[in-house]
Every structure is written in C-alpha cells, then in structure tokens.
C-alpha positions as CSV (number, residue, x, y, z in Angstrom):
1,X,0.0,0.0,0.0
2,X,1.4,3.4,-0.9
3,X,1.5,6.2,1.7
4,X,1.4,9.8,0.6
5,X,4.3,11.7,2.3
6,X,5.1,15.0,0.5
7,X,8.1,15.8,2.7
8,X,11.4,17.3,1.8
9,X,14.3,14.9,1.8
10,X,18.1,15.0,1.6
11,X,19.2,13.4,-1.7
12,X,22.5,11.9,-2.8
13,X,22.8,12.4,-6.5
14,X,25.3,12.2,-9.3
15,X,25.3,14.8,-12.1
16,X,26.9,12.9,-15.1
17,X,28.2,15.0,-17.9
18,X,25.7,15.0,-20.8
19,X,23.0,13.1,-18.8
20,X,19.4,14.4,-19.2
21,X,18.7,14.4,-15.5
22,X,20.6,13.8,-12.2
23,X,21.0,10.2,-11.1
24,X,19.4,9.6,-7.7
25,X,21.5,7.2,-5.7
26,X,20.1,7.5,-2.1
27,X,18.1,9.7,0.1
28,X,17.5,10.4,3.8
29,X,14.0,10.6,5.2
30,X,13.2,10.8,8.9
31,X,16.8,10.0,9.9
32,X,16.8,6.8,7.8
33,X,18.9,6.3,4.7
34,X,17.3,4.6,1.6
35,X,19.7,3.4,-1.1
36,X,18.2,3.4,-4.5
37,X,18.6,0.0,-6.1
38,X,16.7,0.8,-9.3
39,X,15.3,3.7,-11.2
40,X,12.2,2.7,-13.2
41,X,11.0,6.0,-14.6
42,X,12.0,9.6,-14.8
43,X,9.6,12.1,-16.4
44,X,9.1,15.9,-16.4
45,X,6.1,17.8,-15.1
46,X,5.4,21.5,-15.0
47,X,3.8,23.6,-12.3
48,X,3.5,27.0,-14.0
49,X,7.0,27.8,-15.1
50,X,8.6,25.4,-12.7
51,X,10.0,22.2,-14.1
52,X,9.7,19.1,-11.8
53,X,11.5,15.8,-12.4
54,X,9.5,12.9,-11.1
55,X,11.3,9.7,-10.2
56,X,9.8,6.2,-9.7
57,X,12.5,4.2,-7.8
58,X,13.1,1.0,-5.8
59,X,14.9,0.9,-2.5
60,X,15.3,-2.8,-2.0
61,X,11.8,-4.2,-1.9
62,X,10.2,-0.8,-1.4
63,X,8.9,1.5,-4.1
64,X,9.1,5.3,-3.8
65,X,8.0,8.3,-5.8
66,X,10.3,11.3,-5.6
67,X,10.1,14.8,-7.1
68,X,12.9,17.2,-7.8
69,X,12.0,20.9,-8.1
70,X,14.5,22.3,-10.6
71,X,13.8,25.9,-9.7
72,X,14.0,25.7,-5.9
73,X,16.6,22.8,-6.0
74,X,14.9,20.6,-3.4
75,X,13.8,17.0,-3.4
76,X,10.5,15.7,-2.1
77,X,9.4,12.2,-1.2
78,X,5.9,12.1,-2.5
79,X,4.9,8.4,-1.8
80,X,6.5,5.4,-0.3
81,X,5.2,1.8,-0.2
82,X,4.5,0.7,3.3
83,X,4.4,-2.9,4.5
84,X,1.2,-4.1,6.2
C-alpha cells in the first residue's frame, strides 16, 4: 500500500556530464537512509514555469516516488510503499 508523504528529503545524486537528469543514488527521510537500487522511470512535469522531475525508484523491496523541483533545487518524497 502506498502512503502519501510530501516531505522534503536530503538526496544523494550524481550529475553525469551529458545526462538528461541527475541520477538519484540514495536519500535520507526521517533520519533513515534509503539506497536506490533501481530507477524505473524519470519524467518531467510542470507547475507553471517550474519544471519538476518525477522519479519512480526502488529501494530494495520498497517502491518510492520522488520529485525534484529544478527551480528551488529541493527534493520531495511524494509516496512510499509501506508494508502491512
């Protein structure tokens, strides 16, 4: 089941030369580190003139949705899969 979060996170990223978007490698949320084991989708969205990059990633067996605000340069965990 996915839980809506919408909280800012610390992100560990790599900016490869020539890549179309930053590569998300890990993030920290609520004092816990999540290592990204797979990136399944990265797509742009726009809110007015602000470009957002939306990531669908796996962290082990958990799936997460993360958004990068390219204007304000902050990362937001939008949803995370919780175990029941």
